[in-house]
C-alpha positions as CSV (number, residue, x, y, z in Angstrom):
1,X,65.1,-38.9,-12.7
2,X,68.3,-41.0,-12.8
3,X,68.0,-44.8,-12.6
4,X,68.9,-45.7,-9.1
5,X,70.0,-49.3,-10.0
6,X,73.3,-48.0,-11.6
7,X,76.2,-48.3,-9.2
8,X,79.2,-46.0,-9.2
9,X,82.6,-46.3,-7.4
10,X,84.1,-42.9,-6.4
11,X,87.9,-42.9,-5.8
12,X,89.3,-39.8,-4.1
13,X,92.4,-38.8,-2.2
14,X,90.9,-35.3,-1.7
15,X,88.2,-35.7,1.0
16,X,87.4,-34.6,4.5
17,X,88.7,-34.4,7.2
18,X,91.2,-32.5,5.0
19,X,90.0,-29.0,4.1
20,X,90.2,-27.3,0.8
21,X,88.3,-26.5,-2.4
22,X,88.9,-29.9,-4.0
23,X,88.0,-31.7,-0.8
24,X,84.7,-29.8,-0.7
25,X,84.0,-30.5,-4.4
26,X,84.7,-34.2,-3.9
27,X,82.5,-34.4,-0.8
28,X,79.6,-32.7,-2.4
29,X,79.8,-34.6,-5.6
30,X,79.8,-38.0,-3.8
31,X,77.1,-37.2,-1.4
32,X,74.8,-35.5,-3.9
33,X,75.2,-38.2,-6.6
34,X,74.3,-40.7,-3.8
35,X,70.8,-39.1,-3.7
36,X,70.2,-40.5,-7.2
37,X,72.5,-43.5,-7.8
38,X,73.9,-46.3,-5.7
39,X,77.4,-45.1,-4.6
40,X,80.5,-46.9,-3.3
41,X,83.6,-45.1,-2.2
42,X,87.3,-45.5,-1.7
43,X,88.5,-42.2,-0.1
44,X,91.6,-41.1,1.7
45,X,90.8,-40.5,5.4
46,X,94.2,-39.5,6.7
47,X,94.4,-42.7,8.8
48,X,97.4,-43.9,6.7
49,X,100.1,-42.1,4.7
50,X,99.0,-40.9,1.3
51,X,101.8,-43.1,-0.3
52,X,100.3,-46.2,1.4
53,X,96.9,-45.2,0.1
54,X,98.2,-44.9,-3.5
55,X,100.3,-48.2,-3.1
56,X,97.2,-50.3,-2.2
57,X,94.7,-48.5,-4.4
58,X,94.8,-51.0,-7.3
59,X,94.1,-53.9,-5.0
60,X,91.4,-52.1,-3.1
61,X,89.6,-51.2,-6.3
62,X,89.7,-54.7,-7.6
63,X,88.4,-56.0,-4.2
64,X,85.6,-53.4,-4.1
65,X,84.3,-54.3,-7.5
66,X,84.6,-58.0,-6.8
67,X,82.4,-57.5,-3.7
68,X,80.0,-55.3,-5.6
69,X,79.7,-56.7,-9.1
70,X,76.9,-54.3,-10.1
71,X,79.5,-51.4,-10.2
72,X,79.7,-50.3,-13.8
73,X,81.8,-47.1,-13.6
74,X,84.7,-45.6,-11.6
75,X,85.2,-41.9,-11.1
76,X,88.6,-40.5,-10.1
77,X,88.6,-37.1,-8.5
78,X,91.7,-35.5,-10.2
79,X,94.5,-35.9,-12.6
80,X,97.1,-37.1,-10.0
81,X,95.1,-40.2,-8.9
82,X,93.9,-40.8,-12.5
83,X,97.6,-40.8,-13.7
84,X,98.3,-43.6,-11.2
85,X,95.1,-45.4,-12.1
86,X,96.0,-45.4,-15.8
87,X,98.6,-48.0,-15.0
88,X,96.2,-50.2,-13.0
89,X,95.2,-53.7,-13.9
90,X,92.2,-55.8,-13.3
91,X,89.2,-53.6,-14.0
92,X,89.6,-52.5,-17.6
93,X,86.1,-53.8,-18.4
94,X,84.6,-50.9,-16.4
95,X,83.9,-47.4,-17.7
96,X,86.3,-44.8,-16.2
97,X,85.9,-41.1,-15.7
98,X,88.3,-38.4,-14.3
99,X,87.7,-34.8,-13.3
100,X,90.4,-32.4,-14.1
101,X,90.7,-29.2,-12.1
102,X,93.4,-27.1,-13.7
103,X,96.8,-27.5,-12.1
104,X,96.6,-31.3,-12.8
105,X,96.7,-30.4,-16.5
106,X,99.2,-27.6,-16.6
107,X,101.7,-28.8,-14.0
108,X,105.0,-27.9,-15.7
109,X,107.0,-31.1,-15.1
110,X,108.3,-32.2,-18.6
111,X,107.8,-36.0,-18.0
112,X,104.2,-35.4,-16.7
113,X,103.4,-33.3,-19.8
114,X,105.0,-35.7,-22.3
115,X,104.2,-39.1,-20.9
116,X,101.3,-38.8,-18.4
117,X,98.9,-36.3,-19.9
118,X,98.4,-38.4,-23.1
119,X,97.5,-41.4,-20.9
120,X,94.3,-39.6,-19.9
121,X,92.9,-40.6,-23.2
122,X,92.4,-44.1,-21.8
123,X,89.5,-42.7,-19.8
124,X,86.1,-42.9,-21.4
125,X,85.2,-39.3,-20.3
126,X,87.3,-36.4,-19.0
127,X,85.2,-33.9,-17.1
128,X,86.7,-30.4,-16.6
129,X,85.5,-27.9,-14.1
130,X,85.8,-25.0,-16.6
131,X,86.1,-24.2,-20.2
132,X,89.6,-22.9,-19.5
133,X,90.7,-26.3,-18.1
134,X,89.1,-28.0,-21.1
135,X,91.1,-25.9,-23.5
136,X,94.3,-26.5,-21.6
137,X,93.6,-30.3,-21.7
138,X,92.8,-30.3,-25.4
139,X,95.9,-28.2,-26.2
140,X,98.0,-30.9,-24.6
141,X,96.7,-33.7,-26.7
142,X,93.6,-35.0,-24.8
143,X,90.9,-36.1,-27.3
144,X,88.3,-33.3,-27.5
145,X,85.5,-35.8,-28.0
146,X,86.1,-37.2,-24.5
147,X,86.0,-33.8,-22.8
148,X,82.9,-32.5,-21.0
149,X,82.7,-29.3,-19.0
150,X,80.7,-29.5,-15.7
151,X,81.1,-26.4,-13.5
152,X,81.3,-26.9,-9.7
153,X,78.4,-25.9,-7.5
154,X,78.1,-23.7,-4.5
155,X,76.4,-23.9,-1.1
156,X,72.9,-22.4,-0.6
157,X,72.9,-18.7,0.0
158,X,74.6,-17.7,3.2
159,X,72.6,-15.8,5.8
160,X,73.1,-12.1,5.5
161,X,74.3,-11.2,9.0
162,X,76.8,-8.4,8.6
163,X,79.4,-7.2,11.1
164,X,77.8,-4.3,13.0
165,X,78.7,-2.6,16.3
166,X,75.9,-4.7,17.9
167,X,77.1,-8.1,16.8
168,X,80.8,-7.3,16.1
169,X,83.2,-10.1,16.4
170,X,86.0,-9.9,19.0
171,X,88.7,-10.4,16.3
172,X,87.4,-7.4,14.4
173,X,87.8,-5.1,17.4
174,X,87.4,-1.3,17.1
175,X,89.4,-1.0,13.9
176,X,86.3,-1.2,11.8
177,X,84.6,1.6,13.6
178,X,84.7,5.1,12.1
179,X,87.8,7.0,13.1
180,X,85.6,9.7,14.5
181,X,84.4,7.2,17.1
182,X,80.8,6.8,16.0
183,X,79.1,3.5,15.5
184,X,79.5,3.3,11.7
185,X,81.6,0.3,10.8
186,X,84.6,1.0,8.6
187,X,84.0,-0.2,5.0
188,X,86.2,-3.1,4.0
189,X,87.0,-5.3,1.0
190,X,87.8,-8.9,1.6
191,X,90.0,-11.6,0.0
192,X,90.0,-15.3,0.7
193,X,92.4,-18.1,-0.1
194,X,95.9,-19.5,0.2
195,X,98.7,-17.0,-0.5
196,X,99.9,-18.6,-3.8
197,X,101.3,-16.3,-6.5
198,X,98.4,-16.9,-9.0
199,X,95.9,-15.4,-6.5
200,X,97.5,-11.9,-7.1
201,X,97.3,-10.9,-3.5
202,X,100.6,-9.0,-3.3
203,X,99.9,-7.3,-6.6
204,X,96.6,-6.0,-5.2
205,X,98.3,-4.9,-1.9
206,X,101.0,-3.0,-3.7
207,X,99.4,-1.6,-6.9
208,X,95.8,-1.1,-6.1
209,X,94.9,-0.7,-2.4
210,X,97.3,2.2,-1.6
211,X,95.8,4.2,-4.6
212,X,92.2,3.9,-3.6
213,X,91.0,7.0,-1.7
214,X,88.9,7.0,1.5
215,X,88.7,5.5,4.9
216,X,88.5,1.7,4.3
217,X,90.4,-1.5,4.9
218,X,91.5,-4.6,3.0
219,X,90.7,-7.7,5.1
220,X,92.5,-10.9,4.1
221,X,91.5,-14.4,5.2
222,X,93.1,-17.7,4.8
223,X,96.1,-19.7,6.0
224,X,99.0,-17.5,6.5
225,X,102.4,-17.6,8.3
226,X,103.3,-14.2,9.7
227,X,106.9,-15.4,10.2
228,X,109.1,-17.5,7.9
229,X,108.8,-21.2,8.6
230,X,111.7,-23.8,8.4
231,X,110.0,-25.3,5.3
232,X,110.0,-21.9,3.6
233,X,113.7,-21.4,4.4
234,X,114.6,-24.8,3.0
235,X,112.6,-24.3,-0.2
236,X,114.3,-20.9,-0.7
237,X,117.6,-22.7,-1.1
238,X,116.4,-24.6,-4.2
239,X,117.3,-23.4,-7.7
240,X,114.4,-21.4,-9.3
241,X,113.1,-24.3,-11.5
242,X,113.0,-26.8,-8.7
243,X,111.5,-24.2,-6.4
244,X,108.7,-23.6,-8.9
245,X,108.0,-27.3,-9.4
246,X,108.1,-28.2,-5.7
247,X,105.9,-25.3,-4.5
248,X,103.3,-25.9,-7.3
249,X,103.1,-29.6,-6.4
250,X,102.9,-28.9,-2.7
251,X,100.5,-26.0,-3.2
252,X,103.0,-24.0,-1.1
253,X,102.2,-20.3,-0.3
254,X,104.7,-18.7,-2.5
255,X,103.3,-15.1,-2.1
256,X,103.8,-15.0,1.7
257,X,107.2,-13.3,1.6
258,X,106.0,-10.4,-0.5
259,X,102.7,-10.1,1.5
260,X,104.6,-9.9,4.8
261,X,106.5,-6.9,3.6
262,X,103.4,-5.2,2.3
263,X,101.5,-5.8,5.5
264,X,104.2,-4.0,7.4
265,X,104.2,-1.2,4.8
266,X,100.4,-0.6,5.0
267,X,99.4,-1.6,8.5
268,X,96.5,0.8,8.6
269,X,95.0,-0.3,5.4
270,X,95.6,-4.0,5.2
271,X,95.0,-6.7,7.8
272,X,95.5,-10.4,7.5
273,X,93.2,-12.4,9.9
274,X,94.5,-15.9,9.0
275,X,92.0,-18.7,9.3
276,X,88.6,-17.8,10.7
277,X,85.5,-19.9,11.6
278,X,82.7,-20.5,9.1
279,X,80.4,-18.3,11.2
280,X,83.0,-15.5,11.2
281,X,83.5,-15.9,7.5
282,X,79.8,-15.6,6.8
283,X,79.6,-12.4,8.8
284,X,82.6,-10.9,7.2
285,X,81.3,-11.7,3.7
286,X,77.9,-10.3,4.4
287,X,79.4,-7.0,5.6
288,X,82.1,-6.5,3.0
289,X,81.8,-3.8,0.3
290,X,83.2,-6.4,-2.2
291,X,85.0,-9.7,-2.5
292,X,88.2,-9.4,-4.5
293,X,89.9,-12.1,-6.6
294,X,92.8,-10.4,-8.4
295,X,94.4,-13.4,-10.0
296,X,97.5,-13.1,-12.2
297,X,99.0,-15.5,-14.8
298,X,101.7,-17.8,-13.4
299,X,103.5,-20.2,-15.8
300,X,102.6,-23.8,-15.0
301,X,99.7,-22.8,-12.7
302,X,96.1,-21.8,-13.3
303,X,92.8,-21.1,-11.5
304,X,90.7,-24.0,-12.6
305,X,87.3,-22.6,-11.6
306,X,87.0,-20.0,-8.9
307,X,84.7,-21.6,-6.4
308,X,85.2,-18.9,-3.7
309,X,83.8,-16.3,-6.2
310,X,80.5,-18.3,-6.2
311,X,80.5,-18.6,-2.5
312,X,80.9,-14.9,-2.0
313,X,78.3,-14.1,-4.7
314,X,75.9,-16.5,-2.9
315,X,76.4,-14.4,0.2
316,X,75.2,-11.3,-1.6
317,X,78.6,-9.8,-1.8
318,X,79.7,-8.0,-5.0
319,X,82.5,-10.1,-6.6
320,X,85.3,-8.2,-8.4
321,X,87.5,-10.7,-10.1
322,X,90.2,-11.0,-12.8
323,X,88.9,-12.0,-16.2
324,X,91.2,-15.0,-16.3
325,X,91.2,-18.7,-16.7
326,X,88.5,-20.7,-14.9
327,X,87.2,-17.7,-13.1
328,X,85.2,-16.9,-16.2
329,X,83.3,-20.1,-15.9
330,X,82.1,-19.1,-12.4
331,X,81.6,-15.4,-12.9
332,X,79.9,-13.7,-15.9
333,X,80.4,-9.9,-16.1
334,X,77.5,-7.9,-14.9
335,X,75.5,-11.1,-14.4
336,X,76.7,-12.5,-11.1
337,X,79.9,-10.4,-10.6
338,X,82.3,-7.9,-12.2
339,X,85.3,-9.0,-14.3
340,X,88.3,-6.8,-14.8
341,X,91.5,-7.3,-16.8
342,X,94.2,-9.0,-14.8
343,X,97.0,-6.7,-13.7
344,X,95.1,-3.6,-15.0
345,X,95.8,-1.4,-11.9
346,X,93.8,1.6,-13.3
347,X,90.7,-0.5,-13.9
348,X,90.9,-2.1,-10.4
349,X,91.5,1.3,-8.7
350,X,88.6,2.9,-10.5
351,X,86.2,0.0,-9.8
352,X,87.0,-0.2,-6.1
353,X,86.7,3.6,-5.8
354,X,83.3,3.5,-7.4
355,X,82.1,0.8,-4.9
356,X,83.3,2.9,-2.0
357,X,81.6,6.0,-3.4
358,X,78.3,4.4,-4.2
359,X,77.6,1.7,-1.6
360,X,73.8,1.6,-2.0
361,X,74.0,1.0,-5.7
362,X,76.4,-1.9,-5.3
363,X,74.5,-3.4,-2.4
364,X,71.4,-3.7,-4.7
365,X,73.6,-5.0,-7.5
366,X,75.0,-7.6,-5.1
367,X,71.5,-8.9,-4.3
368,X,70.7,-9.2,-8.0
369,X,74.0,-11.1,-8.6
370,X,73.2,-13.4,-5.6
371,X,69.9,-14.4,-7.2
372,X,71.6,-15.2,-10.5
373,X,74.3,-17.3,-8.8
374,X,71.7,-19.2,-6.8
375,X,69.6,-20.1,-9.8
376,X,72.5,-21.3,-12.0
377,X,75.0,-23.0,-9.6
378,X,74.3,-25.6,-6.9
379,X,75.9,-28.8,-5.8
380,X,72.6,-30.6,-6.8
381,X,72.8,-29.2,-10.4
382,X,76.5,-30.3,-10.6
383,X,75.6,-33.8,-9.2
384,X,72.7,-34.3,-11.6
385,X,75.0,-33.4,-14.6
386,X,77.6,-35.9,-13.4
387,X,74.9,-38.5,-12.8
388,X,73.5,-38.1,-16.3
389,X,77.0,-38.5,-17.8
390,X,77.5,-41.7,-15.7
391,X,74.1,-43.1,-16.9
392,X,74.8,-42.4,-20.5
393,X,78.2,-44.1,-20.3
394,X,76.9,-47.1,-18.5
395,X,74.1,-47.5,-21.1
396,X,76.8,-47.9,-23.8
397,X,78.2,-51.0,-22.1
């Protein structure tokens, strides 16, 4: 049991109502640690511009700790806000911790790499979400003795309510029914995420899906613009280096252009649903033959952890993922998912074909993997690991 008298200040610019993996992690971290320790927060709530939030942050932190003198430690939710905080004044007597997620370590802006990354050594502890992120941080000059790996968590197991002819969703329609017209749903694989290059979606669509034999579909979920946007046209005018920097910083969907072409090339095999509700996502995951995460290496970018893999595994869906970067901290081969070499088209084709040809075997395997994921990953486990780190640091004051 953690001592409840210790008070922590969480500072985060990634927080609901905004939606995303980092927002989810920040929300769960704060609210689960609050079950064990006294928690204070300064979080961005979209009621002002993000620049205004950053501009006033130093003053707000000093004011918060002045009003709450029992605060002993401040946690910053990622490298961007920590980089700004490294220049702050007025609370150097407190312990400070930052969590690094991946891109906030490898972002390929020369000034950031040369001048900002070394400043992370002013923090008493640097928590990374995966071993891959820890290695990237250490290789850039961050003191290894300050680094601690704490993986993210995952929501409790999702209910296994698969898409069937009886409960089929309107947006699925008849396309998932057997072509002979009977009531057997068409098998499908599923992907989830923003269409950024490192996700490898266009690689999967071009080099794997067309070569797999059988009557099946690839269903893709996540934000997606089916037509070019004004922002996309503007970014395309930039020189390659600036385009790469700007799109990485903005998290811009750089794979969309290729994906649009491939959706038109394989309309019978691949469908992009865009964003769906949580209820629809649960049903789609429960009914999928497998969840696919075919990441590829992109210079200056990385997959810090692979939270969506855990979410799919917790739903009982077989996870097939690239053995790359932070994904390997979420998925262990043949334990809670299947790892394949990135860009190895033959391995991916063979594995997906096997899943289609032997559905009963992989359904049982998915339930085994689900149990392993549920035992080893949870938001509570993550929060208790953070809490213990906070306590240990506070006790060194």
